[in-house]
C-alpha positions as CSV (number, residue, x, y, z in Angstrom):
1,M,-82.0,-3.4,42.0
2,L,-81.2,-6.2,39.6
3,E,-81.6,-5.9,35.9
4,R,-84.9,-7.4,34.6
5,A,-86.3,-7.4,38.1
6,Y,-90.0,-6.6,39.0
7,A,-90.7,-3.6,41.2
8,F,-94.1,-3.6,43.0
9,F,-95.4,-0.9,45.3
10,Q,-97.9,-1.8,48.0
11,T,-99.6,1.3,49.3
12,G,-102.7,-0.3,51.0
13,W,-104.8,2.1,49.1
14,D,-107.4,-0.6,48.4
15,K,-108.9,0.3,51.8
16,Y,-110.5,3.3,50.0
17,F,-112.1,1.2,47.2
18,E,-115.6,2.0,48.4
19,D,-114.8,5.8,48.6
20,E,-114.6,6.7,44.9
21,E,-113.4,10.3,45.5
22,K,-110.6,9.2,47.8
23,Y,-109.7,6.1,45.8
24,N,-109.3,8.2,42.6
25,N,-106.9,10.6,44.4
26,H,-104.4,7.7,44.8
27,P,-100.7,8.0,45.6
28,E,-98.3,8.0,42.7
29,V,-94.8,6.8,42.0
30,G,-92.5,9.8,41.5
31,M,-90.9,10.5,38.2
32,E,-87.4,10.2,39.8
33,V,-88.2,6.7,40.9
34,I,-89.6,5.7,37.5
35,K,-86.4,7.1,35.8
36,Y,-84.2,5.1,38.2
37,L,-86.1,1.9,37.4
38,V,-85.8,2.6,33.7
39,V,-82.0,3.1,34.1
40,K,-81.9,-0.2,36.0
41,K,-83.7,-1.9,33.2
42,V,-86.5,-3.2,35.4
43,N,-88.9,-5.5,33.5
44,M,-92.1,-4.5,35.2
45,I,-93.4,-1.8,37.6
46,G,-96.6,-2.5,39.5
47,I,-98.7,-0.7,42.1
48,D,-101.9,-1.4,44.0
49,T,-103.6,1.8,42.8
50,L,-105.2,2.8,39.6
51,G,-101.8,3.4,38.0
52,L,-98.3,4.7,38.3
53,G,-99.3,8.3,38.2
54,K,-101.4,10.8,36.3
55,K,-98.3,12.8,35.3
56,C,-96.4,9.8,33.9
57,F,-98.1,9.9,30.6
58,R,-97.8,13.6,30.0
59,R,-94.0,13.7,29.8
60,N,-91.4,11.7,28.1
61,I,-89.1,9.8,30.3
């Protein structure tokens, strides 16, 4: 992974957009992956769900 790169995750979860219960229970990017991307100085992380993960904002990286 190059420094200042963009990392995007395509899960295909948009197929559940009409099913609110399933859509809200979206896949997450693991903390190990996020830490790796931080170490690699990635500029941006994106995912085609509601967010990176519910747990990401409860802990310090």
